[in-house]
C-alpha positions as CSV (number, residue, x, y, z in Angstrom):
1,M,28.3,107.4,364.0
2,Y,29.8,104.3,362.4
3,Q,27.8,101.2,361.3
4,I,28.4,98.1,363.3
5,R,28.9,94.7,361.6
6,I,29.2,91.7,363.9
7,L,30.7,88.6,362.3
8,R,29.2,85.2,363.0
9,E,31.9,84.1,365.4
10,A,31.4,87.2,367.5
11,S,27.6,86.9,367.4
12,R,27.7,83.3,368.6
13,S,30.0,84.3,371.5
14,L,27.6,87.0,372.5
15,E,24.7,84.6,372.5
16,N,26.5,82.2,374.8
17,L,27.4,84.8,377.4
18,D,25.5,85.6,380.5
19,K,22.9,88.3,379.7
20,S,24.4,90.9,381.9
21,V,27.9,90.4,380.4
22,A,26.5,90.5,376.9
23,H,24.6,93.7,377.7
24,R,27.8,95.4,378.9
25,I,29.7,94.2,375.7
26,V,26.9,95.6,373.5
27,R,27.1,98.9,375.3
28,K,30.8,99.0,374.7
29,I,30.4,98.2,371.0
30,N,27.8,101.0,370.7
31,W,30.3,103.4,372.4
32,L,32.9,102.4,369.9
33,A,30.6,103.1,367.0
34,E,30.0,106.6,368.3
35,N,33.7,107.2,369.0
36,A,35.5,105.3,366.2
37,E,36.9,108.4,364.6
38,V,38.7,109.5,367.8
39,V,39.7,106.2,369.3
40,K,43.4,105.6,368.8
41,P,43.8,101.8,369.3
42,K,47.1,100.1,369.8
43,G,47.7,97.6,367.0
44,L,48.0,94.0,367.9
45,R,50.7,91.6,366.7
46,K,51.3,88.1,365.5
47,N,48.0,86.2,364.7
48,L,46.0,89.3,365.7
49,S,47.8,91.7,363.4
50,G,45.4,94.2,361.7
51,L,42.9,94.0,364.6
52,S,42.3,96.3,367.6
53,K,40.8,95.4,370.9
54,L,38.5,96.8,373.5
55,R,38.3,95.7,377.1
56,E,35.1,95.1,378.9
57,G,35.9,93.5,382.3
58,D,37.6,90.2,381.7
59,Y,36.3,90.1,378.1
60,R,38.0,91.3,374.9
61,I,36.3,92.6,371.8
62,F,38.5,92.3,368.7
63,Y,37.5,94.6,365.8
64,R,38.6,96.3,362.7
65,V,37.6,99.8,361.6
66,I,37.1,100.7,358.0
67,H,37.1,104.5,358.1
68,E,36.3,104.9,354.4
69,E,33.0,103.0,354.8
70,K,32.4,104.3,358.4
71,T,32.1,100.7,359.6
72,V,33.3,98.8,362.7
73,I,33.6,95.1,362.1
74,I,33.4,93.0,365.3
75,Q,35.6,90.0,364.5
76,F,35.3,88.0,367.7
77,I,34.6,88.3,371.5
78,G,36.0,86.2,374.3
79,H,37.3,85.9,377.8
80,R,40.8,87.2,378.0
81,R,42.3,83.9,379.2
82,E,40.9,82.1,376.2
83,V,41.2,84.5,373.2
84,Y,45.0,84.9,373.3
85,K,45.8,81.2,373.3
86,N,43.3,80.3,370.5
87,K,44.2,83.1,368.1
């Protein structure tokens, strides 16, 4: 299992979400930590280059995996209609 590191921006986003949505996102992040070695994410482009994403309903979880350190870094979380226009 990989370690999870949640950056400040992602942490703030989680705190501001409805508790049920935040709970679903945390479950998805935990799933990623358990499956990071086998997940084959599609790379993102432009301003999101170097990141990968997970979907949880209408929300997106943007992250980076450092396999050498067995770490998943959660960069930011947001509603799909907001994250792409701000990044």
